[in-house]
N, C-alpha and C positions, 0 to 999 in steps of 0.2 A: 425712171427717167432721172437723169442727173439734174441737180439744182442749177448747175451752170447752163445746161442746155435749155432748161425752162426759162432761165433769166434771158437768154438770147432770144428765144421765141417771144417772150413777153415784150422785150425791148423793141422787137420789130413789129409786133402786132398791136401794141397799145395805142399807137397813133391812129389806128383805124377805129378805135373804140371812142364813142362820144365822151367828152370830158365828164358829163354828168353820170355816165355809166361805168367809169373806170374803177371806182371804189368797189362796186359789186363784182366787176371782172377780176380785180385783184384778190378779193375774198375767195373767189372760185379757184384761182391759181393756188392760193395758200391751202385751201381745203384739199385740193387734189394732191399737192405735195405731202401734206400731213397724212392723208389717207394712204399714201404709198410709203409711209415710214421714213420720210425725210427728217433729218435732224434740224432742230430750230436754228442752231448756230450755223449749219451749212446753208440754210435759206438766208439768214442774215448776211452771210459772207457773199453769197452769189448775187443778192439783190441790194447790196449795201448803199447804192446811190438812188434807190427808187422809193420815194415817199409813199406811193400808193400801196406797195407791197408791205412796207414797214407798218403802216397803219392797219392793214388787213391782218398781218401777223400778230400785232398787239391785240387787236380785237379778238382774234381766234384764241390766243392764249388767255385773255381775260374770260372769255366764255367757257373755255375748257377748265379754267381754275374754278369758276363758279359751279360748273357741272360736277367737278371732283368734290368740292366742298359740300354740295347738296347730297351726293352719294354717301359721303362720310357721315353726314348728319342722319340720313335715313338708316344707315347701318347701326349707328349708336342708338337710335330710337328702337330699332328692332331688337337689339340686345337688351335694352331696358324692358321692353315688353316681355321678352322671353324670361328675364329674371323675375318679373312680376308674376308670371304664370307659375314659376317654380316655387315661389314663396307662398 
């Protein structure tokens, strides 16, 4: 799905989502877009005026960064353990 089409759908439907639920709904939209290999810059461009999507995208990227950092740390720890076994 195109980011532009997703933006149009979100723009039409978000008014039907309770204000307190919009953040979670925006997170779901971002998650779906990212799961379907959307580019971060394309999402930013398509949703440039939408603060809910901006916040959700920032949160997604922060979580993804934390996850990537955790994976890197685990890989380094495994390498260290393997080296200890070799010595």
